[in-house]
N, C-alpha and C positions, 0 to 999 in steps of 0.2 A: 504493500500499499504506500509506504514511505517512498519507495522507488517511483512509483506512479506519480506522486505529488511533486517529487523533485522534477521529473520529466515535464509535467505541466507548467511548473514555475519556470523552468528553463525556456520552454516555448513562449510563455507570456513575455518573459524579459526580452527574448530574442525579437519577438513581434513588435514589442514597444520601441526597441532600438531602430528596427527597420522602418517602422512608421514614422519615427521622428527624423530619420534619414530622408525618407520620401517627401515629407512635408516641409522640412526646413529649406528656406530660400526656393521654394517650389517654382514661383513665377520667373525668377531669375535663371534658375537652372534650365527651365523649359521654354525659354524665350530665345528666338533666333536673333543674336546681336546684329545680324546684318539685314533684318527685315523689319519694317515698320508695321505694327499691328493696325494702324489707322491708314486707309488709303489716302494718298496725297493729291492735291489739286491737279498736278501734272498727270496723275494716273486716271483721274475721273473725267477730265475734260474731253480727251479724244473719243472715248465710246459714247459719251453723251451727245456730242456734236453729230457723230455718225448715225447714231439711232434717231435723233430728231429729224435729220435729213431724210431718213429712210421712210419715216411716217409721212413727212411732207410730200416727197417725191411720188410715193405711191398713190396718195390722195390727189396730188397734181394731175397725175396721168389719168386716173379713172373717174375723177369727180370734176376738178375744176376745167380740164380740157373739154370734157363733154358739155358742161353747162355753157362754156364760153366759145364754142364753136371752133375749137381747135382740131377735134377729132369727133368721130361719130361711131359708136359701138353698134353696128347695124343689127337690126333684128326687130321683131314686133312683140316680144314678150313683155311682161310686166316689169317694172323697175328699170326702165331705161332713163339714166340720167339726162341724156341729150333732149329728152321730152319733158324735163322737169318732174320726173317721177322716180323717187328713190325711197327705199324702205327705211323704217326706223333703225335697223340694224347697222345702217351706213354710219351711224353716228359714233359707234363704239370704238372703232379702230384709232381715229385720230384722238379722240378724248382721252382714252386709256393710255395710249402711247406717249402723248405730250405731257400728261400729268406725271407718269412714271419718270421721264427724264427731267422734270423740274426737280424732283427730289435729288437727282444727281448734281444739278447745277447749284442748288441751294447748299448741298454738301461742299461743293467747291468753295462757295463764299465762307461758309462757317468754319471749314479748316483753315482757309487762307487768313482768316481773321484772328486766329490764335497767336499767342505769343511766340509759340515754338515754331510755327510755319507761316508767320505773318508775311503776305505778299500782296500789296495793294492792286497790283495788276490782275492777278487772278480774281480778286474780289470785284473789280470793275468789269472784267470779261464775264464773270458770272451774272452780274447785274444787267448787262447788255443782252445775254442769252435768255435770261428770265423774262425780260421785257419783250423780246422777239417772240417767245413762245405764248406768253399770256396775251399778247396782242392778237395772234392767230386764233387762239381759243376764244377770246371774246368776240372777235369779228365773225367767228364761225357759228357760235351758239348764243351770243348775247351775255346776259348776266351770268356769272360763272363763280364757283368758289375761287377765292383770291386771298384775302387776308387771313383765312383760316385753312387754306389748301396745304396739303402735304404735311400736316402736323400730327398725323395719327401715331407715328413712332415716338416723337419727342413729347407730345402734349396730350396724347390720348384723345384727340378730337376726330371722331369717326363720322361725324355728321356735320361737315362744315357748311357755314351759311354761304349763300350766293351774294356776292357783292354787285352792286349796281354798276353798269358799264361806265358811266360818267366817273365814279370814284375810282374804278380800276385805272382808267386813262390818266387820271390826274396823279395817281401814285406811280404809275409807270414813268411819267415825266420826272417825278422826284428821284427814282431809280436812276434814269439816264443822267440827271444832273450830278448824282453822286458818282456814277461811273466816270463821267468826264473829268471830275476832280481827282478821282483816285488814279485814273490812268495818266494824268498830267504829271504824276510823280515819276513815271517811267521806270518802274521797277522791273528788273529783267525777269523774264520767264524762260523756261526750257523750250527751245525751238521745236524739238520733236514731239512736244505736248500739244502743239498747236497746228492742226491740219488746215487751217484756213490761212494764216498770215506768217506761218513758220516763226513765231516768236516776235513779230513786230508789234510792240505795244502801241506805237503811234497809229498804226493802221487799224487796230482794234478800236481806238479812240475816235478815229475818223468814221468808222462804221457805226458806232454808237451815235454820233451827233447826226449822221445821215439817217439812221433809223428814226431818231427824234423828229426829224423833218417829215419823214413818211407819216408818222403817227399824228403829228400836229396837223397835218393837211387832212388826215383821215377824218378828223372830228371837227374840222373848221366850218363845216356847213350848218352846225348846230348854233342858232343865234346867241345862245347864252354863253358860248365859248369862242365865238368868232374872233372878237377883238383880242382875246387873250392869246389865241393861236396865231393870228396875223402878226402880233407884236413880238412874239418869240421867234417866229420865222425870220423876221427882220432882224432881230437881236442876233440870231445865229449866222445869218448870211451877210448882213450888211453892217450892223453896229459893233459887233465884237467877233470877227471871224477868227482872230487869233486865239481867242479864248474857247472857241467852239470849232476846231478844224474839222473839215468834211472831206470826203473823197475828192481826189483831183484828177484821177485818170482810171482807165480800165484795170491797170494792175492793182489798184486799191479796192476793187470790187470785193464784196464778202462772198467767196465761192470756196467750197470745200472741193478742191479738184481731185477726182478720183484717180489715183495712180495705178490701181490694179494690184498693188503690193499689200499682202496682209489684210488688215481690216479695211483698207481704203479702196475696196472694190464696190462700185455702183450697185445700188440695191435693184436697179433695173436688170442687172445681170442674173437676178434670182428669178425674174419672169420668164416663163416658158416662151421660147423664140416664136412659135406660132400664135401665142397669145399676144405678144408685143406687137406683131405685125397685123393683128386681126382688125383693129378699128381702121376705118378709112379716114383720110384727111378731110375736114370740113371745107366746103366751097368757100366760105367767108375767109378762112385763114390762108388758103392757097391762092385764091384769085387776086387778092391785093398784091401778093408778092410777084405774081405772074405779070400784072399790069405794070408794076414798077421796075420790072427786070431786076428784081432784088438779088444782090450776090449770094445771099444766104441760101438760094436755091438754084443758083446758076450751076448747071451740070458740069461746066468747065472749070469750076473752082473747087477748092477743098482737097481732101486727102484722096489719092487713088482714083481721081476723076469723079468722085462722089461728092454731091453738093454738101455744104456745111451742116445743113439741118437734116441730112440723111433721109431725104424724102424720095421715095420711088416714083418715077414717071409712069404714066399710063398711056400706052400707045405712042410714045415718043413726046409726050407733053405732060405737064402738071395739071391735074384736074381733080376736083373734089366732089363730095357728097353734100347735098343739102341738109342741114341740121333741122331737127324738129319735124321731119316729114311724117305723114299720117301713116298709121298701121295699114299694111297692105299695099303701100306704094312700091316697096321693094326696089329701091335704087341699086344701080350697079356700083360695087366698090371700085374706086379708082387708084388714086395716089394713096400711099400709106407710109409710115415710118418703117425704114429698114430695120430688121432684126439681125442678130449676130451671124445669120447665115450668109450675110453680105460681108464684104471686106471690112467695112466700118458701120457703126450704128450709134444711135443714142443710147443703146444699152451699155456701151463702154465708154461713151464720151466723158472726158474729165470735167467738162463745164456744166454738167447736169446738177451739180451739188450746189444749186443757186440759192443764195440767202438774200442778197441785194446787190445790184450792179450800178455802176457809175451812170449809165445812160438813164436809169430811173431818177437818180438825183437830179440830172439835168432837166428832166421833163417836170419834176417837182418845182424846180427854179422857174421854169417857163410859166407855169401856172401861177406861181406867186407873183411874177412880174406882170402878167396879163391882168391879175386882179389888183395890181397897184400896191401890194404889200412891200416889194422891194423896187428899186429904181433901175435896175439893169434892164438889158434888152431881152424881151421874150423870144425874138427871132433868133438871137445868137444862142440862147439856151436850147431852143427847139432844134437848130442846125446841129449843135454839139451833141444832142440827145440822139438824133437819127445817126450821125456819124459814128458814135461810139457803140450804138446798139448794133450796128453792122460789124465795125472792125473788132469787137469783142469775139465775134465768131469767125470773122475773115481778116486776121491781122495784116494780111499782105494787100488788102484792097487800097487803091490809090486814086480813084477817081475823085476829082473835086467835089465837095458835098453839093455846092451850088449847081453844078452841072447835073449831078444825079438827081436832086430834087426838081429841078426844071423839066428834065426829060421825063420824069415820073408823074409830072403835073401835081406835085405835093409840096411846092415851095410855100414858105410862109406868106399868108395873106393878112397884112396888117390892117386892111380896110374891113375885115369881117367883123360880125357881132361878137360878143363874149361867147355865145353858144357855138358859133363857127370856129373860133379859136380853140374852145375846149375840145371840140370834135377833132380838129387837127392834131393837137397835142395828145390826145388819149388814144387815137388810132395808132399813132406811133408807139405810144407807151405800152400799148396792149402787146406789141411784138417785143419791146424791151423786157417785159414781165413774163415772157415765155419760159416755162419751167419753174418760176418762183412761187412755190406753194399755191395759195388760193389768191394771190394779190390781183390777178386779172379780175376775178369774181368780186373781190372787195371793191376795187375801183369802179367797176361797172354799177354795183350797187349804190356807190357814193355819188357818182356823176351822171349815170345814164349813157355814158360814152365808152367806147365807140358805139354807134348805132348798129345793132344787130338784126339780120333778118328774122322775121317772126314765122315760124313754120306752122302749117295748118294742124299739126298733130301734138302741139304743146299742151300740157296740163297746166294746173295752178292758174287757170284763166289766163294763160299765155304771158304771165308776169314772171320775171326771173325770181326764183326762190330766194328769200331774204336771210335764210339761216338753215343750219342743220337742226333738227330736234335733239333734245337731250337723250342720252342713252336711256333705254327703257329701264334697266336695272336701278337707275338713280331714283326712280319712283318708289321702289320698295326698300332701298338701303338708306335713303336720305329723304324720307317722305315729307316731313314737315318743312324743311328748307326748299324742297322741290315745289311744293305748293305755295309757298311765299314767293318764290321766284316767278312762278306763272301768273299769280296774282298781280304782281308788280309789273312785269314785262308784257304780258298777254298770252294767249294760248300756246301751247307747245306744239306749234305746227310750222311749216316751212314758209307760210306767208307772213308771219308775224315779224314786224321790222324791229331791228335792234335800235338802241337809243339814238345813235348818230345818224340813223336813216330817217328817223321820224321828224316831221316839220318842227 
């Protein structure tokens, strides 16, 4: 018996020694000294940008382009977007995707603001990207979770309230002001962590202020904020340009250029080739380019003899399909976007990662000049916008812009009415916004330009949809705040206008 007790005591003592050995300095012993347990801003930023552009590009292709008569997904079935007919489940993809990436961008800011990892440049870049994403969300859906969004993990807010769009925009402007200040410090960032500007902090600052102008113009039609927006646009472009630098050329455009290396492979490459080339090009999109003899579709330019926008000719010419046609009309598909079965296509083109380009900024300036908010020449801005919209895609193009505009009969007409000038600006801006998420749709809803043909088969009373509906699951997972949002904004249908659209 004694022998057994001695053995048990020995085992107990041995176990206590081993246990003490295992628990003493456990965290130090079991922590890799070469690894950081918290993801760093330079690790979070690249995948967040890639993923955000993936959501934007997919919805640009199959939603924006169908509404805005870039393409036509031919067929007579239900849910054809080109007929202003889309199901409620269309809402989920963009909503879920962009909110998930907001968590990553907010983490970039949070980590970069700590004493250990403080870097004002990453903080500023985060604020710009948050502003960019929130603006797309609110312009797509209207009132959205904003001040309480993405707080489930840190604050246990699982049912965030929906902020009013006016309040969202005013707070976005504060974020962009802060970003401009933070980036003015010009703290160095790691170049490989930045797939947009390769570490150029000054270019991020210019993008932030250019985005600021886009969003000021977006809400400038609301009487309650028109004077505020006009004054700030003048402040940025005319009164204090040194304090608010903006893009100055195509090289400063905000584009994640797909290299095809590692994670920087275009999301279009994941679309089946037969699906990518299935939609026809819409008549509105292609016919203008043909009339203008636009070099972006000139078969003699571009790579390997393929035009720069990778559009297939039909029987030796470029020809499109009328959008919004009635069921049963059964038009013949003609020109379409090449897929990867061709030598080159938009599936692999590096310029499809479009966030905002310099030509868009020039057209913003042209509109501001036409409305008398800045004192520079609307004609000069218009000409520069057309020129840079073309040379972004066709860098070797050398035709004098005045010659091109005159031959195409789209030279600036200073004798026209404000409406005439807006149509001129926005017809060209429409092409500058090609591939830029939902910006064509947003600008059309804001201005009614460019004037689009109205097909006989359109739903929604032939009126361009004003929004996407909220995802259906929101009604059950956040019912109280959903009902409050609907009561404030209007019915959760595609015809309900968002705040900046309403008179």
